[in-house]
C-alpha positions as CSV (number, residue, x, y, z in Angstrom):
1,M,64.7,147.7,147.8
2,S,62.5,150.7,148.4
3,A,59.1,151.3,147.0
4,E,60.5,154.1,144.8
5,D,63.1,151.8,143.4
6,I,60.4,149.2,142.6
7,A,58.2,151.8,141.0
8,G,61.1,153.1,138.9
9,T,62.0,149.6,137.8
10,Q,58.3,148.9,136.8
11,R,58.1,152.2,135.0
12,G,61.3,151.4,133.0
13,Y,60.0,147.9,132.2
14,T,56.7,149.4,131.0
15,E,58.4,152.0,128.8
16,S,60.6,149.3,127.3
17,M,57.7,147.0,126.6
18,A,55.8,149.9,125.0
19,T,58.9,150.6,122.7
20,V,59.1,146.9,121.8
21,G,55.3,146.9,121.1
22,L,55.6,150.0,118.9
23,K,58.4,148.3,116.8
24,E,56.3,145.2,116.5
25,Q,53.4,147.3,115.3
26,Q,55.6,149.1,112.7
27,V,56.7,145.7,111.4
28,G,53.1,144.5,111.2
29,H,52.0,147.6,109.4
30,L,54.8,147.3,106.8
31,A,54.1,143.6,106.3
32,H,50.4,144.3,105.9
33,L,51.1,147.1,103.3
34,L,53.4,144.9,101.3
35,D,51.5,141.6,101.5
36,D,47.8,142.0,102.1
37,V,46.4,145.5,102.1
38,F,44.1,144.9,99.2
39,R,41.2,142.4,98.9
40,L,40.4,140.7,95.5
41,G,36.8,141.5,95.0
42,N,34.5,139.8,97.6
43,S,36.9,136.9,97.9
44,R,39.2,136.1,100.8
45,L,42.2,136.6,98.6
46,R,44.4,139.4,99.7
47,F,47.5,141.0,98.2
48,G,49.7,144.0,98.9
49,L,52.1,146.3,97.1
50,D,54.7,143.7,96.7
51,P,53.2,142.0,93.6
52,L,51.9,145.3,92.2
53,V,55.2,147.2,92.5
54,G,57.0,144.1,91.3
55,L,55.3,144.5,88.0
56,V,57.5,147.6,87.3
57,P,60.5,146.3,85.3
58,V,63.9,146.5,86.8
59,V,63.3,148.7,89.9
60,G,60.0,147.2,91.2
61,D,61.4,144.1,92.8
62,S,64.5,145.8,94.0
63,L,62.4,148.5,95.7
64,V,60.1,146.0,97.4
65,T,63.2,144.0,98.6
66,A,64.7,147.1,100.0
67,C,61.4,147.9,101.8
68,G,61.4,144.4,103.2
69,A,64.9,144.9,104.5
70,V,63.4,147.5,107.0
71,I,61.8,144.5,108.8
72,L,65.3,143.1,109.2
73,V,66.6,146.4,110.6
74,L,63.8,146.5,113.2
75,A,64.4,142.8,114.0
76,R,68.0,143.5,114.7
77,Q,67.1,146.4,116.8
78,L,64.9,144.2,118.9
79,G,67.7,141.7,119.4
80,V,66.3,138.9,117.2
81,P,68.9,136.1,117.2
82,I,71.2,135.9,114.2
83,G,69.8,132.5,113.1
84,V,66.3,134.0,112.9
85,L,67.7,137.0,111.0
86,I,69.3,134.7,108.5
87,R,66.0,132.9,107.9
88,M,64.3,136.3,107.4
89,A,67.0,137.3,104.9
90,F,66.5,133.9,103.1
91,N,62.8,134.6,102.8
92,L,63.6,138.1,101.4
93,L,66.1,136.5,98.9
94,L,63.6,133.9,97.7
95,N,60.9,136.5,97.3
96,G,63.2,138.9,95.5
97,L,64.8,136.4,93.2
98,L,61.6,134.6,92.2
99,G,59.8,137.9,92.2
100,A,62.2,139.2,89.5
101,V,60.9,136.6,87.0
102,P,58.2,138.5,85.0
103,L,54.6,137.4,85.8
104,F,55.6,134.2,87.5
105,G,57.4,136.1,90.2
106,D,54.4,138.4,90.8
107,L,52.2,135.4,91.2
108,F,54.7,133.9,93.6
109,S,54.9,137.1,95.6
110,F,51.1,137.1,95.7
111,Q,51.1,133.7,97.3
112,F,54.4,133.6,99.3
113,K,53.8,136.7,101.5
114,C,57.5,137.0,102.5
115,H,57.0,140.1,104.7
116,A,54.2,138.6,106.7
117,K,56.4,135.5,107.3
118,N,59.2,137.7,108.4
119,A,57.0,139.7,110.7
120,A,55.8,136.4,112.3
121,L,59.3,135.2,112.8
122,L,60.2,138.5,114.5
123,V,57.2,138.4,116.8
124,R,57.8,134.8,117.7
125,A,61.5,135.5,118.4
126,V,60.6,138.4,120.7
127,K,57.7,136.7,122.5
128,R,59.2,133.3,123.1
129,G,62.7,133.4,121.8
130,D,63.8,130.8,119.3
131,E,67.5,130.7,120.1
132,G,67.4,132.5,123.4
133,A,65.1,135.2,124.5
134,C,65.4,138.7,123.2
135,D,65.9,141.7,125.5
136,I,62.8,143.5,126.7
137,A,64.2,146.7,125.3
138,A,64.7,148.3,121.9
139,P,68.1,149.9,122.1
140,S,69.4,152.2,119.4
141,L,71.1,150.5,116.5
142,N,74.8,150.6,116.5
143,I,77.1,150.5,113.6
144,V,77.7,146.7,114.0
145,D,73.9,146.1,113.8
146,L,73.5,148.2,110.7
147,A,76.6,146.6,109.1
148,L,75.1,143.1,109.7
149,V,71.8,144.0,108.2
150,L,73.4,145.7,105.2
151,L,75.7,142.7,104.8
152,L,72.7,140.5,104.6
153,T,70.4,142.7,102.5
154,V,72.5,144.8,100.1
155,P,73.7,141.7,98.1
156,I,70.1,140.5,97.9
157,V,68.8,143.9,96.6
158,L,71.7,144.1,94.0
159,L,71.1,140.5,92.9
160,V,67.4,141.1,92.5
161,G,68.1,144.3,90.5
162,Y,70.6,142.4,88.3
163,I,68.2,139.6,87.5
164,S,65.4,142.1,86.7
165,L,67.8,144.0,84.5
166,W,68.8,140.7,82.8
167,F,65.1,140.0,81.9
168,W,64.6,143.6,80.8
169,G,67.7,143.4,78.5
170,R,66.1,140.4,76.8
171,D,62.7,142.1,76.4
172,I,61.1,139.7,78.9
173,Y,58.8,141.8,81.1
174,F,55.1,142.0,81.9
175,L,54.4,145.7,81.5
């Protein structure tokens, strides 16, 4: 192997790692925004847009759940194993379903921090590999990847919206 081949391989590896690092940063920023962007006074308690937007009847929890699905899309793009992706979808489901319950759900979202947990699962899977190492590249998503993420997240978003609508129809809401 020539010096040019080695340099080309190293350059490709460095570019791939930079792309993976960028995707990890995007996930971290989204999780931070949804789970802990605000500080409660001078305390150590932090919260994000998730419990705040969740206060909006019917659409709030569905919107936050859809935003959380973006983390799953990026995880799939990074090649996170399907088992980890299912755990992430379960966290999203739990946060969305319990978050749809007025007031209790918002307190749950305040404490549970689903998006930060999913970001940690993604980073752990990429760094060490839970069920096998992820590729050191972030290829473009194909239709199968998108279909898989949609199959996991669309029912969750619809179920969260339905439950929110159920509470709204019975005049059970916080705002």
